[in-house]
SEZAKOL-939241 format. One line per field, with one value per residue: x, y, z of N, C-alpha, C in turn; residue number from 1; residue in three letters. Coordinates in steps of 0.001 Angstrom, whole numbers, plus 500000, padded with zeros to 6 digits. Example, Ala and Ser with C-alpha at 12.3 -4.5 7.8 and 13.67 -1.06 7.14 Angstrom:
2
n_px c(513190	512850)
n_py c(494310	497750)
n_pz c(507800	507080)
ca_px c(512300	513670)
ca_py c(495500	498940)
ca_pz c(507800	507140)
c_px c(513200	512900)
c_py c(496700	500030)
c_pz c(507800	507870)
seq c(1	2)
type c(ALA	SER)
//
This chain:
135
n_px c(333764	330199	328005	326301	327331	329571	328136	327564	330393	330803	330095	328373	328820	328033	324954	324523	325750	324023	321932	322008	323033	320748	318827	319900	319051	316340	315463	316818	315841	313130	313282	313027	310704	308746	307015	308338	308676	306606	305160	302863	303686	306086	307324	306165	307716	310377	311527	311760	313458	315939	316911	317636	319936	321165	322517	323827	325647	327109	328366	329718	331728	332912	331989	330919	327070	324473	321458	322131	323550	322906	320484	322109	323563	321715	320975	318290	314910	315448	313185	311850	313733	314431	311567	311559	313955	312833	310265	311898	313624	311244	310807	312874	315123	316430	319022	319918	322268	322765	323212	323506	322562	322516	322327	320450	321428	319428	318302	319847	319923	317383	315431	316519	316635	318174	318422	317266	319134	321570	320565	320244	323224	324738	323197	324443	327112	327083	325884	327989	330272	328949	329692	332238	332843	332332	334393)
n_py c(406097	406267	404242	406618	408210	407698	407542	410001	411100	411014	412608	414142	411856	408617	408797	409026	407123	405229	405916	405881	402590	401627	402884	401145	398727	398234	399241	397437	394723	395230	394971	391991	389274	388350	386518	384310	382916	382274	383691	387110	389041	391139	390992	388610	386804	386779	385555	383432	384787	385342	383119	382041	383546	383512	380556	381092	382550	381407	379452	381461	381767	379433	377480	374297	374305	374173	373305	373710	375450	377508	378278	378989	381634	383290	383289	382566	380001	376745	375474	377274	377666	375313	375022	376416	376178	373175	374817	376081	373896	372927	374392	373930	375898	375564	373012	369832	367595	365174	366480	369184	372248	373374	376687	375383	375352	375475	377922	379737	382905	381667	381937	384320	387787	388850	391532	393038	391694	393033	395891	395750	394753	397324	399460	398254	398865	401705	402797	401749	403843	405782	405590	405560	407890	409601	409056)
n_pz c(654221	653589	651616	650450	650796	648934	646276	646198	645688	643123	641697	639243	636905	637927	637713	634957	633657	634925	633483	630708	630958	631088	629765	627352	627747	629033	625840	624302	625370	624340	621792	621506	621048	622011	621650	620328	622865	623473	624507	625550	625811	626921	629620	630317	629085	630501	632431	630810	628549	630552	630784	629040	627493	629384	629117	626677	627509	629549	627185	626076	628786	628068	629894	631296	631078	633639	634884	637355	637965	636588	637678	640752	638922	638503	640980	641450	642057	641728	640792	639057	637217	636219	635202	633045	631050	630382	628994	626840	626038	624907	622940	621126	621224	623558	624156	625248	626489	628212	631734	630408	629134	626209	624347	621842	617719	615602	617010	615922	613295	612482	615023	615576	614277	611479	611287	613802	615775	613919	614906	617625	618659	617301	618935	621635	621388	620708	623557	624562	623778	624564	627070	627722	626750	629092	631438)
ca_px c(333252	329599	327263	325660	328796	330988	327627	327436	331166	331290	328838	326989	328872	327165	323400	324681	326187	323028	321162	322992	322685	319437	318091	320308	318878	315415	315652	317321	314900	312010	313762	313565	310155	308152	305993	308854	308715	305321	304437	302200	304581	308025	307716	306083	308654	311417	312181	313148	314804	317696	317720	318228	320594	322722	322971	324746	326493	327574	328996	330846	332588	333833	331517	329401	325810	323550	320387	321769	325118	321697	319907	322971	324095	321413	320630	317546	314927	316346	312438	311890	315082	313878	310321	312479	314358	312142	309828	313121	313292	310082	310900	313801	315794	318206	319113	319674	322555	322309	321706	324131	322332	323037	321087	320242	321870	318573	317988	320327	320002	315887	314747	316936	315705	319563	317962	316973	320353	322101	320410	321223	324856	324873	322812	325737	328312	326851	326449	329638	331233	328732	329853	333524	333234	331988	335406)
ca_py c(406599	405235	403999	407282	409959	407077	407251	411793	411554	410215	413428	413482	410289	407974	408562	409598	405546	403916	406136	405084	401642	401531	402784	400099	397509	398547	399163	396097	394035	395640	394719	390859	389180	387339	385818	383100	382889	381546	384792	387592	390448	390909	391032	387063	386053	387965	384539	382427	385640	385663	381777	382035	384388	382573	379609	381966	383092	380094	378611	382292	381044	378561	376667	373371	374682	372889	373274	374001	376538	377877	379026	379804	382508	383758	383203	381963	378633	375547	374951	378337	377643	374201	375419	377763	375661	372741	374822	376683	373318	372443	375195	373888	376774	375049	371198	368906	366495	364888	367624	369586	372955	374576	377030	375024	375981	375988	378986	380965	383185	381296	382859	385943	388421	389606	393245	393053	391574	394662	396708	395058	395310	398982	399662	398004	400055	403343	402574	401715	404462	407188	405501	406247	409617	410138	408379)
ca_pz c(653586	653393	650400	649824	650704	647972	645564	645533	645636	641523	641190	638120	636628	637977	637440	633526	634172	634583	633107	629564	631167	632002	628378	626849	628839	627966	624613	623845	625610	623305	620857	621721	620169	623025	620841	620231	623895	623925	625117	624965	625905	627587	631198	631020	628633	630890	632839	629641	627889	631116	631689	627189	628098	630321	628458	625912	628580	629867	626235	626004	628931	628439	630968	630827	631720	634078	635864	638999	637196	636096	639322	640804	638792	638111	641693	641423	642146	640783	640093	637878	635852	635257	634291	631811	630452	630027	627550	625798	624864	623806	621730	620723	621720	623655	623169	626710	626669	629876	632416	629832	628573	625082	622832	620327	616656	615424	617808	615158	612152	611999	615278	615636	612956	611660	611805	614820	615396	614154	616406	619026	618238	617660	620323	622786	621002	621136	624848	625410	623227	625150	628530	627530	626972	630719	631878)
c_px c(331769	328951	327011	326216	329689	329836	328015	329052	331825	330341	328383	327501	328449	325631	323368	324672	324937	321378	321352	322598	321444	318632	318594	319454	317663	315138	315882	316152	312964	312333	313061	311888	309615	307338	307066	309004	307397	304719	304094	302905	305663	308367	307291	307102	310454	312276	313026	314310	316381	318065	318490	319602	322179	323055	324087	325659	328083	328656	330210	332351	333389	333292	330287	328042	324430	322647	320873	323183	324008	321431	321089	323535	323748	320100	318979	316468	314851	313919	311917	312600	315065	312971	310813	312877	313786	311444	310788	313578	312989	310079	312003	314996	317366	317840	319752	320366	323023	321946	322805	323237	322737	322038	321636	321079	320688	317558	318428	320016	318013	314767	314904	316807	317258	319431	317661	318353	320898	321720	320345	322938	325399	324569	323754	326805	328115	326263	327467	330026	330513	329538	331223	333690	333100	333586	336193)
c_py c(405632	405384	405314	408781	408791	408202	409661	412029	411334	411767	413160	412044	409230	407342	408220	408216	404560	404624	405526	403199	401162	401459	401259	398610	397773	398166	397279	395037	393826	395198	393003	390913	388202	386486	384244	382593	382328	382313	385844	389332	390093	390751	389185	386438	386555	386592	384053	383207	385241	384576	381498	382775	384132	381518	380127	382415	382589	379604	379863	382340	380050	376687	375478	374018	373976	373368	374336	375513	377778	378775	380100	381277	383758	383808	382478	380560	377825	375215	376107	378246	376544	374177	376134	376631	374023	373754	375684	375136	372433	373262	375001	374686	376700	373361	370491	367918	365632	365392	368567	370617	373443	375448	376022	375159	376210	377726	380481	380953	382299	382399	383873	386967	389342	391146	393614	393126	392501	395431	396893	395732	396548	399294	399634	398842	401184	403681	403416	402616	405583	406835	405722	407452	410276	409586	409905)
c_pz c(653265	652212	649685	649900	649228	646499	644929	645294	644178	640788	640151	636994	636982	637940	636463	633252	633936	633824	631203	629631	630860	630356	627535	627082	627830	626503	623831	624374	624820	621969	620210	621059	621016	622427	620852	621746	624402	624959	624630	625363	627143	628758	630673	630106	629250	631184	631667	628996	629335	631060	629519	627526	628907	629766	627718	626291	629179	628703	626135	626702	628753	629219	630469	631401	632372	634857	637304	638957	636805	637136	640469	640524	638458	640311	642309	641794	641399	639833	638859	636791	635014	634683	633029	630689	629622	629029	626667	625100	624161	622765	620678	620516	622489	623707	624863	625882	627936	630574	632045	628889	627299	624559	621674	618376	615600	615633	617149	614190	611933	613300	616130	614496	613196	612050	612819	615730	615340	614968	616880	619469	618573	619010	621640	622285	620591	622722	625042	625119	624196	626801	628576	627715	628011	631120	631784)
seq c(1	2	3	4	5	6	7	8	9	10	11	12	13	14	15	16	17	18	19	20	21	22	23	24	25	26	27	28	29	30	31	32	33	34	35	36	37	38	39	40	41	42	43	44	45	46	47	48	49	50	51	52	53	54	55	56	57	58	59	60	61	62	63	64	65	66	67	68	69	70	71	72	73	74	75	76	77	78	79	80	81	82	83	84	85	86	87	88	89	90	91	92	93	94	95	96	97	98	99	100	101	102	103	104	105	106	107	108	109	110	111	112	113	114	115	116	117	118	119	120	121	122	123	124	125	126	127	128	129	130	131	132	133	134	135)
type c(MET	ASN	ALA	ARG	GLU	LYS	ILE	LEU	SER	THR	GLY	ASP	ARG	TRP	PRO	ARG	GLU	MET	ARG	ILE	ILE	SER	LYS	MET	TRP	VAL	ASP	GLY	LEU	LEU	LEU	LEU	ARG	PRO	GLN	ILE	TYR	GLY	GLU	ARG	HIS	ILE	GLY	ALA	ALA	LEU	GLU	LYS	ILE	ILE	VAL	MET	ALA	THR	VAL	ARG	ALA	CYS	GLU	THR	ASP	GLY	ALA	LEU	CYS	THR	GLU	ALA	GLN	ILE	ALA	LYS	ARG	LEU	ASN	ALA	PRO	LYS	SER	ASN	VAL	ARG	ARG	ALA	LEU	ALA	ASP	LEU	ALA	ASP	ARG	HIS	MET	VAL	ARG	ARG	VAL	GLY	ASN	ILE	TYR	ALA	ALA	SER	PRO	GLU	ASN	TYR	GLY	ILE	ARG	ILE	ASP	PRO	ALA	ARG	HIS	ARG	GLU	LEU	VAL	LYS	MET	VAL	ILE	ASP	ALA	GLY	GLN	GLU	LEU	GLU	ARG	LEU	ARG)
//
């Protein structure tokens, strides 16, 4: 079975899943404030947002987070990751100890609006429930 046949064999479920995931992803991004990343719109802030999210993902995985690991995980040029990390560190969103990066304790609570955070959590839960109903 080729890829096209596999997609078609899932019937309507696959496109519906992708719509749910895409909506959650875009709506979640729009909850973020690009200004805290020093940008005027979400597109310009996206690289920093993804690098910041990767730092948090490393913490969730219990892994040490280095520039090289972030670049590898994102399949991104090290120069882009280095530039984003430097800006995030300048904004006190991440802290650097040696070659390890972690989310700055200042980043939680101060920069994350609690109402937006609750809305994002609800959005993810709702999307998960919607996906579950498709099973």
